[in-house]
C-alpha positions as a Markdown table, in Angstrom:
| # | Residue | x | y | z |
|---|---|---|---|---|
| 1 | Met | 77.6 | 77.5 | 126.6 |
| 2 | Ser | 78.1 | 79.6 | 129.7 |
| 3 | Ser | 79.2 | 83.2 | 130.1 |
| 4 | Thr | 82.2 | 82.2 | 132.3 |
| 5 | Tyr | 83.3 | 79.9 | 129.5 |
| 6 | Leu | 83.4 | 82.7 | 127.0 |
| 7 | Leu | 84.9 | 85.4 | 129.2 |
| 8 | Ala | 87.9 | 85.5 | 131.4 |
| 9 | Gly | 87.6 | 87.5 | 134.6 |
| 10 | Gly | 84.6 | 89.1 | 136.4 |
| 11 | Gly | 82.0 | 91.2 | 134.7 |
| 12 | Gly | 81.7 | 88.9 | 131.8 |
| 13 | Leu | 78.0 | 89.0 | 131.4 |
| 14 | Val | 78.0 | 92.8 | 131.4 |
| 15 | Leu | 80.5 | 92.8 | 128.6 |
| 16 | Ile | 78.4 | 90.4 | 126.6 |
| 17 | Leu | 75.5 | 92.6 | 127.0 |
| 18 | Leu | 77.6 | 95.5 | 125.8 |
| 19 | Leu | 78.6 | 93.5 | 122.8 |
| 20 | Ile | 75.1 | 92.8 | 121.6 |
| 21 | Gly | 74.0 | 96.4 | 122.1 |
| 22 | Phe | 72.4 | 96.1 | 125.6 |
| 23 | Tyr | 69.5 | 94.0 | 124.1 |
| 24 | Phe | 67.9 | 93.4 | 127.4 |
| 25 | Thr | 69.0 | 96.2 | 129.7 |
| 26 | Ala | 67.5 | 98.5 | 127.0 |
| 27 | His | 64.0 | 97.2 | 127.8 |
| 28 | Arg | 63.9 | 96.6 | 131.6 |
| 29 | Ser | 61.7 | 99.7 | 131.9 |
| 30 | Arg | 59.1 | 98.4 | 129.4 |
| 31 | Arg | 55.5 | 98.3 | 130.8 |
| 32 | Gly | 53.4 | 95.3 | 130.4 |
| 33 | Gly | 51.2 | 95.4 | 127.3 |
| 34 | Ser | 53.0 | 98.4 | 125.7 |
| 35 | Ser | 53.9 | 98.0 | 122.1 |
| 36 | Ser | 56.2 | 101.0 | 121.9 |
| 37 | Ala | 59.8 | 100.2 | 121.2 |
| 38 | Lys | 62.8 | 101.2 | 123.3 |
| 39 | His | 66.2 | 102.1 | 121.9 |
| 40 | Arg | 69.6 | 101.7 | 123.3 |
| 41 | Gly | 73.0 | 101.1 | 121.6 |
| 42 | Gly | 71.3 | 101.7 | 118.3 |
| 43 | Leu | 69.2 | 98.5 | 118.6 |
| 44 | Thr | 65.5 | 97.9 | 119.0 |
| 45 | Leu | 63.8 | 94.7 | 120.4 |
| 46 | Ser | 60.2 | 93.8 | 120.0 |
| 47 | Asp | 58.0 | 92.5 | 122.9 |
| 48 | Ser | 58.0 | 89.0 | 121.5 |
| 49 | Ala | 61.8 | 88.9 | 121.1 |
| 50 | Phe | 62.2 | 90.3 | 124.6 |
| 51 | Lys | 60.0 | 87.7 | 126.1 |
| 52 | Asn | 61.7 | 84.8 | 124.3 |
| 53 | Gln | 64.2 | 83.6 | 126.8 |
| 54 | Arg | 66.1 | 81.6 | 124.1 |
| 55 | Leu | 67.3 | 84.9 | 122.6 |
| 56 | Gly | 69.9 | 85.4 | 125.4 |
| 57 | Ala | 73.5 | 86.5 | 124.8 |
| 58 | Asp | 74.8 | 82.9 | 125.0 |
| 59 | Phe | 72.3 | 81.7 | 122.4 |
| 60 | Ile | 73.1 | 84.6 | 119.9 |
| 61 | Leu | 76.9 | 84.3 | 120.2 |
| 62 | Ser | 76.8 | 80.5 | 119.9 |
| 63 | Asn | 74.7 | 80.5 | 116.8 |
| 64 | Ile | 76.0 | 83.3 | 114.6 |
| 65 | Glu | 78.3 | 82.2 | 111.8 |
| 66 | Asp | 80.8 | 85.0 | 112.2 |
| 67 | Gly | 83.6 | 84.7 | 114.7 |
| 68 | Val | 83.3 | 87.1 | 117.6 |
| 69 | Val | 86.4 | 87.9 | 119.6 |
| 70 | Met | 86.9 | 90.4 | 122.5 |
| 71 | Val | 90.3 | 91.7 | 123.3 |
| 72 | Gly | 91.1 | 93.7 | 126.4 |
| 73 | Pro | 93.6 | 96.6 | 126.8 |
| 74 | Asp | 96.1 | 93.9 | 128.0 |
| 75 | Asn | 96.0 | 92.4 | 124.4 |
| 76 | Gln | 94.6 | 89.2 | 125.9 |
| 77 | Ile | 91.6 | 87.4 | 124.4 |
| 78 | His | 88.6 | 87.6 | 126.8 |
| 79 | Met | 85.9 | 86.1 | 124.6 |
| 80 | Phe | 86.0 | 83.6 | 121.8 |
| 81 | Asn | 82.7 | 82.3 | 120.3 |
| 82 | Pro | 82.3 | 78.9 | 118.5 |
| 83 | Ala | 82.5 | 80.4 | 115.0 |
| 84 | Ala | 85.9 | 82.0 | 115.9 |
| 85 | Ser | 87.1 | 78.6 | 117.0 |
| 86 | Lys | 85.9 | 77.1 | 113.7 |
| 87 | Ile | 87.6 | 79.7 | 111.6 |
| 88 | Ser | 90.9 | 79.9 | 113.5 |
| 89 | Gly | 91.2 | 76.3 | 114.6 |
| 90 | Trp | 91.8 | 77.3 | 118.2 |
| 91 | Pro | 89.5 | 75.9 | 120.9 |
| 92 | Ala | 87.9 | 78.6 | 122.9 |
| 93 | Glu | 89.2 | 77.3 | 126.3 |
| 94 | Glu | 92.8 | 77.6 | 124.9 |
| 95 | Ala | 92.4 | 80.9 | 123.1 |
| 96 | Val | 90.9 | 82.8 | 126.0 |
| 97 | Gly | 93.7 | 84.3 | 128.1 |
| 98 | Leu | 96.3 | 84.3 | 125.3 |
| 99 | Asp | 97.7 | 87.3 | 123.5 |
| 100 | Phe | 95.6 | 87.9 | 120.4 |
| 101 | His | 98.8 | 88.1 | 118.2 |
| 102 | Asn | 99.4 | 84.4 | 118.9 |
| 103 | Val | 95.9 | 83.3 | 117.9 |
| 104 | Leu | 94.9 | 85.8 | 115.2 |
| 105 | Gln | 97.9 | 85.7 | 112.9 |
| 106 | Leu | 97.1 | 87.8 | 109.8 |
| 107 | Leu | 99.2 | 87.7 | 106.6 |
| 108 | Asp | 99.2 | 90.1 | 103.7 |
| 109 | Val | 98.7 | 89.1 | 100.1 |
| 110 | Gln | 102.4 | 88.2 | 99.8 |
| 111 | Gly | 102.2 | 85.9 | 102.8 |
| 112 | Arg | 104.1 | 88.2 | 105.1 |
| 113 | Pro | 102.9 | 88.6 | 108.7 |
| 114 | Tyr | 101.2 | 91.8 | 109.6 |
| 115 | Glu | 103.3 | 94.2 | 111.5 |
| 116 | Pro | 102.0 | 94.4 | 115.1 |
| 117 | Thr | 101.1 | 98.1 | 114.8 |
| 118 | Ile | 99.0 | 97.6 | 111.7 |
| 119 | His | 97.0 | 94.6 | 113.0 |
| 120 | Pro | 93.3 | 95.6 | 113.0 |
| 121 | Phe | 93.0 | 94.7 | 116.7 |
| 122 | Ser | 96.1 | 96.8 | 117.6 |
| 123 | Gln | 94.9 | 99.8 | 115.6 |
| 124 | Ala | 91.5 | 99.7 | 117.2 |
| 125 | Ile | 93.0 | 99.5 | 120.7 |
| 126 | Ala | 95.4 | 102.3 | 120.0 |
| 127 | Thr | 93.0 | 104.7 | 118.3 |
| 128 | Gly | 89.6 | 103.8 | 119.8 |
| 129 | Val | 88.0 | 103.9 | 116.4 |
| 130 | Thr | 86.5 | 101.1 | 114.2 |
| 131 | Val | 89.0 | 99.4 | 111.9 |
| 132 | Arg | 88.1 | 97.3 | 108.8 |
| 133 | Asp | 90.3 | 95.0 | 106.9 |
| 134 | Ser | 89.3 | 92.6 | 104.1 |
| 135 | Lys | 92.7 | 92.0 | 102.5 |
| 136 | Gly | 94.3 | 89.8 | 105.1 |
| 137 | Val | 94.6 | 86.1 | 105.4 |
| 138 | Leu | 94.3 | 84.3 | 108.7 |
| 139 | Ser | 96.9 | 81.7 | 109.5 |
| 140 | Thr | 95.1 | 79.1 | 111.4 |
| 141 | Arg | 96.4 | 76.8 | 114.2 |
| 142 | Gly | 96.7 | 74.1 | 111.6 |
| 143 | Ser | 98.8 | 76.4 | 109.3 |
| 144 | Lys | 95.9 | 76.8 | 106.8 |
| 145 | His | 95.5 | 80.2 | 105.2 |
| 146 | Val | 91.9 | 81.5 | 105.3 |
| 147 | Pro | 90.9 | 84.8 | 103.7 |
| 148 | Val | 89.0 | 86.8 | 106.3 |
| 149 | Ser | 87.1 | 90.1 | 106.6 |
| 150 | Val | 87.8 | 91.7 | 110.0 |
| 151 | Ile | 85.9 | 94.5 | 111.6 |
| 152 | Val | 87.1 | 95.6 | 115.1 |
| 153 | Ser | 85.2 | 98.2 | 117.1 |
| 154 | Pro | 85.9 | 99.7 | 120.6 |
| 155 | Val | 83.6 | 98.6 | 123.5 |
| 156 | Thr | 82.0 | 101.5 | 125.3 |
| 157 | Ser | 80.2 | 101.7 | 128.7 |
| 158 | Glu | 76.6 | 102.6 | 129.1 |
| 159 | Ser | 77.7 | 106.3 | 129.4 |
| 160 | Gly | 79.6 | 106.1 | 126.1 |
| 161 | Ser | 83.1 | 106.2 | 127.6 |
| 162 | Pro | 85.7 | 103.7 | 126.2 |
| 163 | Thr | 86.5 | 100.7 | 128.3 |
| 164 | Gly | 89.8 | 99.9 | 126.6 |
| 165 | Ser | 88.5 | 96.7 | 125.2 |
| 166 | Val | 87.6 | 96.0 | 121.5 |
| 167 | Val | 85.3 | 93.5 | 119.8 |
| 168 | Gly | 86.2 | 92.0 | 116.5 |
| 169 | Val | 84.0 | 90.2 | 114.0 |
| 170 | Leu | 85.7 | 87.7 | 111.7 |
| 171 | Arg | 84.1 | 86.3 | 108.6 |
| 172 | Asp | 85.5 | 83.5 | 106.4 |
| 173 | Ile | 85.4 | 84.9 | 102.8 |
| 174 | Thr | 87.1 | 82.0 | 101.1 |
| 175 | Lys | 84.1 | 81.4 | 98.8 |
| 176 | Glu | 83.8 | 85.1 | 98.0 |
| 177 | Lys | 87.5 | 85.4 | 97.1 |
| 178 | Ala | 87.3 | 82.3 | 94.9 |
| 179 | Glu | 84.3 | 83.6 | 93.0 |
| 180 | Glu | 85.9 | 87.0 | 92.7 |
| 181 | Ser | 89.1 | 85.4 | 91.3 |
| 182 | Gln | 87.0 | 83.4 | 88.7 |
| 183 | Arg | 85.2 | 86.6 | 87.6 |
| 184 | Ser | 88.4 | 88.5 | 87.4 |
| 185 | Asp | 90.1 | 85.8 | 85.3 |
| 186 | Phe | 87.1 | 85.5 | 83.0 |
| 187 | Ile | 86.9 | 89.3 | 82.5 |
| 188 | Ser | 90.6 | 89.6 | 81.9 |
| 189 | Thr | 90.6 | 86.8 | 79.3 |
| 190 | Ala | 87.5 | 87.9 | 77.5 |
| 191 | Ser | 88.6 | 91.6 | 77.5 |
| 192 | His | 92.0 | 90.7 | 76.1 |
| 193 | Glu | 90.6 | 88.4 | 73.4 |
| 194 | Met | 88.0 | 90.9 | 72.3 |
| 195 | Arg | 90.5 | 93.8 | 71.8 |
| 196 | Thr | 91.8 | 92.3 | 68.5 |
| 197 | Pro | 88.4 | 91.9 | 66.7 |
| 198 | Ile | 87.2 | 95.2 | 68.0 |
| 199 | Ala | 90.3 | 96.9 | 66.6 |
| 200 | Ala | 89.8 | 95.2 | 63.3 |
| 201 | Val | 86.1 | 96.4 | 63.1 |
| 202 | Glu | 87.2 | 100.0 | 64.0 |
| 203 | Gly | 89.9 | 99.8 | 61.3 |
| 204 | Tyr | 87.5 | 98.7 | 58.5 |
| 205 | Leu | 84.9 | 101.3 | 59.6 |
| 206 | Ala | 87.5 | 104.0 | 59.4 |
| 207 | Leu | 88.4 | 102.8 | 55.8 |
| 208 | Ala | 84.8 | 102.8 | 54.8 |
| 209 | Leu | 84.4 | 106.4 | 56.1 |
| 210 | Asn | 87.5 | 107.6 | 54.3 |
| 211 | Glu | 86.4 | 109.3 | 51.1 |
| 212 | Lys | 89.8 | 108.5 | 49.5 |
| 213 | Val | 89.2 | 104.8 | 50.0 |
| 214 | Ala | 85.4 | 104.2 | 49.6 |
| 215 | Lys | 82.5 | 106.0 | 48.1 |
| 216 | Val | 79.3 | 105.8 | 50.1 |
| 217 | Asp | 76.1 | 107.9 | 50.0 |
| 218 | Asp | 75.1 | 110.2 | 52.9 |
| 219 | Asn | 72.6 | 107.7 | 54.5 |
| 220 | Ala | 75.2 | 105.0 | 54.5 |
| 221 | Arg | 77.8 | 107.4 | 56.0 |
| 222 | Lys | 75.4 | 108.2 | 58.9 |
| 223 | Tyr | 75.0 | 104.5 | 59.6 |
| 224 | Leu | 78.7 | 103.9 | 59.4 |
| 225 | Gln | 79.4 | 106.8 | 61.7 |
| 226 | Lys | 77.0 | 105.4 | 64.3 |
| 227 | Ala | 78.6 | 102.0 | 64.0 |
| 228 | Ala | 82.0 | 103.6 | 64.5 |
| 229 | Thr | 80.8 | 105.4 | 67.6 |
| 230 | Ala | 79.3 | 102.3 | 69.1 |
| 231 | Thr | 82.4 | 100.3 | 68.3 |
| 232 | Thr | 84.6 | 102.9 | 70.0 |
| 233 | His | 82.4 | 102.7 | 73.0 |
| 234 | Leu | 82.7 | 98.9 | 73.0 |
| 235 | Gly | 86.4 | 99.1 | 72.8 |
| 236 | Thr | 86.5 | 101.5 | 75.8 |
| 237 | Leu | 84.3 | 99.1 | 77.7 |
| 238 | Phe | 86.7 | 96.2 | 77.2 |
| 239 | Ala | 89.7 | 98.4 | 78.0 |
| 240 | Asp | 88.0 | 99.4 | 81.3 |
| 241 | Leu | 87.2 | 95.8 | 82.1 |
| 242 | Leu | 90.8 | 94.8 | 81.5 |
| 243 | Thr | 92.2 | 97.7 | 83.5 |
| 244 | Ser | 89.8 | 96.9 | 86.4 |
| 245 | Ser | 90.8 | 93.3 | 86.4 |
| 246 | Lys | 94.5 | 94.2 | 86.5 |
| 247 | Ala | 93.8 | 96.7 | 89.3 |
| 248 | Glu | 92.0 | 94.1 | 91.3 |
| 249 | Asp | 94.7 | 91.4 | 91.3 |
| 250 | Gly | 97.7 | 93.8 | 91.5 |
| 251 | Arg | 98.8 | 93.6 | 87.9 |
| 252 | Leu | 98.1 | 97.2 | 87.0 |
| 253 | Ala | 101.3 | 98.8 | 86.0 |
| 254 | Asn | 102.3 | 102.0 | 87.8 |
| 255 | Tyr | 105.4 | 104.1 | 87.1 |
| 256 | Pro | 105.7 | 106.9 | 89.6 |
| 257 | Ala | 108.1 | 109.8 | 89.0 |
| 258 | Val | 108.7 | 113.2 | 90.4 |
| 259 | Val | 106.2 | 115.5 | 88.6 |
| 260 | Glu | 104.8 | 119.0 | 89.1 |
| 261 | Leu | 101.1 | 118.4 | 89.5 |
| 262 | Gly | 100.0 | 121.9 | 88.6 |
| 263 | Glu | 101.1 | 121.3 | 85.0 |
| 264 | Ile | 99.3 | 118.0 | 84.8 |
| 265 | Val | 96.0 | 119.4 | 86.3 |
| 266 | Glu | 96.1 | 122.4 | 84.0 |
| 267 | Gln | 96.6 | 120.2 | 80.9 |
| 268 | Ala | 93.6 | 118.1 | 82.0 |
| 269 | Ala | 91.5 | 121.2 | 82.4 |
| 270 | Glu | 92.5 | 122.7 | 79.0 |
| 271 | Ala | 91.8 | 119.4 | 77.3 |
| 272 | Ala | 88.2 | 119.4 | 78.7 |
| 273 | Arg | 87.4 | 123.0 | 77.7 |
| 274 | Phe | 86.1 | 122.0 | 74.2 |
| 275 | Asn | 83.6 | 119.5 | 75.6 |
| 276 | Ala | 82.5 | 121.9 | 78.3 |
| 277 | Lys | 82.0 | 124.7 | 75.7 |
| 278 | Gly | 80.0 | 122.3 | 73.5 |
| 279 | Lys | 77.5 | 121.8 | 76.4 |
| 280 | Gly | 77.4 | 125.5 | 77.2 |
| 281 | Leu | 79.2 | 125.1 | 80.5 |
| 282 | Asp | 81.7 | 127.4 | 82.1 |
| 283 | Leu | 84.9 | 125.5 | 82.9 |
| 284 | Arg | 87.2 | 127.2 | 85.5 |
| 285 | Tyr | 90.6 | 126.2 | 86.6 |
| 286 | Ile | 91.6 | 127.8 | 90.0 |
| 287 | Val | 95.0 | 127.5 | 91.6 |
| 288 | Ser | 95.8 | 127.8 | 95.2 |
| 289 | Lys | 94.3 | 130.8 | 97.0 |
| 290 | Gly | 91.4 | 131.5 | 94.6 |
| 291 | Gln | 93.5 | 132.6 | 91.7 |
| 292 | Glu | 92.0 | 131.8 | 88.4 |
| 293 | Asn | 94.4 | 130.8 | 85.6 |
| 294 | Thr | 93.1 | 131.8 | 82.2 |
| 295 | Ser | 96.2 | 132.6 | 80.3 |
| 296 | Gly | 99.0 | 130.8 | 82.1 |
| 297 | Gln | 100.3 | 134.1 | 83.6 |
| 298 | Val | 99.3 | 133.6 | 87.2 |
| 299 | Met | 102.2 | 133.0 | 89.6 |
| 300 | Arg | 101.5 | 129.9 | 91.7 |
| 301 | Pro | 103.3 | 127.6 | 94.1 |
| 302 | Leu | 104.9 | 124.5 | 92.6 |
| 303 | Tyr | 103.2 | 121.2 | 93.8 |
| 304 | Tyr | 105.7 | 118.4 | 93.5 |
| 305 | Gly | 104.5 | 114.8 | 93.9 |
| 306 | Phe | 105.7 | 111.3 | 93.3 |
| 307 | Val | 103.0 | 109.8 | 91.1 |
| 308 | Asp | 102.5 | 108.1 | 87.8 |
| 309 | Pro | 101.7 | 111.1 | 85.5 |
| 310 | Asn | 99.8 | 109.0 | 82.9 |
| 311 | Arg | 97.7 | 107.3 | 85.5 |
| 312 | Leu | 96.9 | 110.7 | 87.2 |
| 313 | Arg | 95.9 | 112.1 | 83.8 |
| 314 | Glu | 93.6 | 109.1 | 83.4 |
| 315 | Val | 91.9 | 109.8 | 86.8 |
| 316 | Leu | 91.6 | 113.6 | 86.1 |
| 317 | Gly | 90.2 | 112.9 | 82.6 |
| 318 | Asn | 87.5 | 110.6 | 84.1 |
| 319 | Leu | 86.5 | 113.0 | 86.9 |
| 320 | Ile | 86.3 | 116.0 | 84.7 |
| 321 | Asp | 84.5 | 114.1 | 81.9 |
| 322 | Asn | 81.9 | 112.9 | 84.4 |
| 323 | Ala | 81.4 | 116.4 | 85.8 |
| 324 | Ile | 80.7 | 117.7 | 82.3 |
| 325 | Lys | 78.5 | 114.8 | 81.3 |
| 326 | Tyr | 76.3 | 115.0 | 84.4 |
| 327 | Thr | 76.0 | 118.8 | 84.5 |
| 328 | Gly | 73.2 | 120.2 | 82.5 |
| 329 | Glu | 74.0 | 123.9 | 83.0 |
| 330 | Gly | 76.3 | 126.0 | 85.2 |
| 331 | Thr | 80.0 | 125.5 | 86.0 |
| 332 | Val | 82.7 | 122.9 | 86.3 |
| 333 | Thr | 85.5 | 124.1 | 88.6 |
| 334 | Ile | 88.9 | 122.4 | 88.9 |
| 335 | Arg | 90.8 | 123.6 | 91.9 |
| 336 | Leu | 94.4 | 122.9 | 92.9 |
| 337 | Thr | 95.5 | 123.6 | 96.4 |
| 338 | Gly | 97.5 | 122.1 | 99.3 |
| 339 | Asp | 99.7 | 122.6 | 102.3 |
| 340 | Ser | 103.2 | 121.6 | 103.2 |
| 341 | Ser | 102.4 | 117.9 | 103.2 |
| 342 | Val | 99.3 | 117.4 | 101.0 |
| 343 | Ile | 98.3 | 118.3 | 97.5 |
| 344 | Gln | 94.6 | 118.5 | 96.9 |
| 345 | Ile | 92.8 | 118.4 | 93.6 |
| 346 | Gln | 89.1 | 119.2 | 93.5 |
| 347 | Val | 86.6 | 118.8 | 90.7 |
| 348 | His | 83.3 | 120.6 | 91.5 |
| 349 | Asp | 80.1 | 120.7 | 89.3 |
| 350 | Thr | 76.7 | 122.2 | 89.5 |
| 351 | Gly | 74.9 | 119.1 | 88.4 |
| 352 | Pro | 72.0 | 117.3 | 90.1 |
| 353 | Gly | 74.0 | 115.9 | 93.0 |
| 354 | Ile | 74.2 | 112.3 | 94.3 |
| 355 | Pro | 71.7 | 110.8 | 96.8 |
| 356 | Pro | 73.2 | 110.2 | 100.2 |
| 357 | Glu | 72.5 | 106.5 | 100.1 |
| 358 | Asp | 74.7 | 106.2 | 97.0 |
| 359 | Leu | 77.7 | 108.0 | 98.2 |
| 360 | Pro | 79.3 | 105.1 | 100.2 |
| 361 | His | 79.1 | 102.8 | 97.1 |
| 362 | Leu | 80.2 | 105.2 | 94.4 |
| 363 | Phe | 83.7 | 103.9 | 94.1 |
| 364 | Gln | 82.7 | 100.2 | 94.0 |
| 365 | Lys | 83.1 | 98.2 | 90.8 |
| 366 | Phe | 80.1 | 98.4 | 88.4 |
| 367 | Tyr | 78.1 | 100.7 | 90.8 |
| 368 | Arg | 76.1 | 103.4 | 89.1 |
| 369 | Val | 73.6 | 105.8 | 90.5 |
| 370 | Asp | 70.1 | 104.8 | 89.3 |
| 371 | Ser | 68.6 | 107.9 | 87.8 |
| 372 | Ser | 67.2 | 109.1 | 84.5 |
| 373 | Met | 70.4 | 111.1 | 83.8 |
| 374 | Thr | 72.8 | 108.1 | 84.4 |
| 375 | Arg | 70.6 | 105.9 | 82.1 |
| 376 | Thr | 70.7 | 108.6 | 79.4 |
| 377 | Val | 74.4 | 109.3 | 79.7 |
| 378 | Gly | 75.5 | 105.6 | 79.9 |
| 379 | Gly | 78.8 | 104.3 | 81.2 |
| 380 | Thr | 80.4 | 101.1 | 82.5 |
| 381 | Gly | 80.4 | 101.9 | 86.2 |
| 382 | Leu | 84.1 | 101.2 | 86.3 |
| 383 | Gly | 85.7 | 104.7 | 85.9 |
| 384 | Leu | 85.5 | 105.7 | 89.6 |
| 385 | Tyr | 86.5 | 102.2 | 90.7 |
| 386 | Ile | 89.7 | 102.4 | 88.5 |
| 387 | Ser | 90.3 | 106.0 | 89.7 |
| 388 | Arg | 90.2 | 104.9 | 93.3 |
| 389 | Arg | 92.6 | 102.0 | 92.7 |
| 390 | Ile | 95.1 | 104.3 | 90.8 |
| 391 | Ile | 95.0 | 107.0 | 93.5 |
| 392 | Glu | 95.5 | 104.4 | 96.3 |
| 393 | Met | 98.5 | 102.9 | 94.3 |
| 394 | Asn | 100.0 | 106.4 | 94.5 |
| 395 | Asn | 99.5 | 106.6 | 98.2 |
| 396 | Gly | 96.6 | 109.0 | 97.9 |
| 397 | Arg | 93.0 | 109.2 | 98.8 |
| 398 | Ile | 89.9 | 110.0 | 96.7 |
| 399 | Trp | 86.4 | 110.8 | 98.0 |
| 400 | Val | 83.2 | 112.7 | 97.1 |
| 401 | Glu | 80.9 | 115.1 | 98.8 |
| 402 | Ser | 77.5 | 115.9 | 97.3 |
| 403 | Gln | 74.1 | 117.4 | 98.0 |
| 404 | Leu | 71.0 | 116.8 | 95.9 |
| 405 | Gly | 70.3 | 119.8 | 93.7 |
| 406 | Lys | 73.6 | 121.5 | 94.6 |
| 407 | Gly | 76.1 | 119.5 | 92.7 |
| 408 | Ser | 79.1 | 117.3 | 93.6 |
| 409 | Ala | 82.7 | 117.7 | 94.5 |
| 410 | Phe | 85.4 | 115.1 | 94.1 |
| 411 | Phe | 88.6 | 115.4 | 96.1 |
| 412 | Ile | 92.0 | 113.9 | 95.6 |
| 413 | Asn | 94.7 | 114.1 | 98.3 |
| 414 | Leu | 98.3 | 113.2 | 97.3 |
| 415 | Pro | 101.5 | 113.5 | 99.3 |
| 416 | Arg | 103.4 | 116.6 | 98.6 |
| 417 | Leu | 107.2 | 116.7 | 98.2 |
| 418 | Ser | 109.3 | 119.6 | 99.2 |
| 419 | Arg | 111.5 | 121.1 | 96.5 |
| 420 | Glu | 114.6 | 119.6 | 98.1 |
| 421 | Lys | 113.0 | 116.2 | 98.3 |
| 422 | Ala | 111.8 | 116.4 | 94.7 |
| 423 | Leu | 115.3 | 117.2 | 93.5 |
| 424 | Glu | 116.8 | 114.4 | 95.5 |
| 425 | Leu | 114.4 | 111.9 | 94.1 |
| 426 | Gln | 115.0 | 113.2 | 90.6 |
| 427 | Lys | 118.7 | 112.8 | 90.9 |
| 428 | Arg | 118.3 | 109.3 | 92.3 |
| 429 | Gln | 116.0 | 108.3 | 89.4 |
| 430 | Ala | 118.3 | 109.8 | 86.8 |
| 431 | Ser | 121.3 | 107.8 | 88.2 |
| 432 | Gln | 119.4 | 104.5 | 87.8 |
| 433 | Ile | 119.8 | 102.5 | 84.6 |
| 434 | Glu | 116.5 | 101.6 | 83.0 |
| 435 | Pro | 116.2 | 97.9 | 82.2 |
| 436 | Leu | 115.8 | 96.9 | 78.5 |
| 437 | Gly | 112.2 | 97.2 | 77.5 |
| 438 | Gly | 111.3 | 99.4 | 80.5 |
| 439 | Gly | 108.9 | 102.2 | 80.4 |
| 440 | Pro | 105.3 | 103.0 | 81.1 |
| 441 | Gly | 102.7 | 100.5 | 80.0 |
| 442 | Val | 99.4 | 99.1 | 80.9 |
């Protein structure tokens, strides 16, 4: 396959070299016999790879399984490798030169076409930053729907300045989505079916521990209490599995309402004081400009938001509980602050911190930091995943910052409503008639 076939217009070979990180131009200055590596574009090439003429740009682009598409500032496709043709159903000679919207038609989970402004290629061209999307479905030329993962990055010159073009990598994730759906269905079914027998076991253990119902000696009581604790933990595990399964396939109920977040955050902090005191930790609740609220007498601004209060309590309870569990000594600080458009909730601890390599994965399902403390504390690895999905459902963002030996800080940003907007939404909600059987639920 030739370079002119892949690229429309002059300078095609240069753009291919840019695409693969200047594999060869990075090493033109290498001296014969030298084993030292040269770097450029973040890539390194060995002497043997450099001397292997088969490892040219055409060879690499023709043999990788991911689709590679380059789009210029004119929105036209300037490069289309064989894998892109296979995924999309468009022959490269027909795709090159067309507007990418006509070739790469993405649909959302409801089957609706992406708005032009939110298409990953449009966003990358407009912002000049890398855009990732793994929720879309590609409508092929033959009208098939293929789940795809898309990463679109800006193309820069050797000096680092933007060229106006972007390169997208498309991956067919049909198999991954099918496996994910099967796992989700299994987890949902198993979790739902296990709730009944677990509840029955919990009930019988509670009766056995009730002195008015059963008489047991002290040793038997200890064993029954341990069994009750383990059963409660098992019930929590199945509940988390069911919640995560619902969050994953969009079935997690969410009932947003106008609420004053300061009251919710303060309630969550007060509910955690007993556990913190039991571990000898100092729990502090700070509002706005460094004001500490200890008796409810501090005047503070009102932070109105449109969120599901029960779901938010669930997230705050999880973050604060984690902070207490993983902090051996010191302080857990809950801070509420914000500006005219954003409410920010912070949960700081003085625990051991989180390794940098674990931070990008912390909100993934079942991910747990591998350390002696996490193995001792236990957990399902689902709490932070569920928290992220809940916050995102309420149009917010959650992230973490941490340093080893200096503790961790979890942040939640939620849209803030003005007092006038909050009153308007409250009146609108009050005027609506609730359907029969309505109300919050899981």
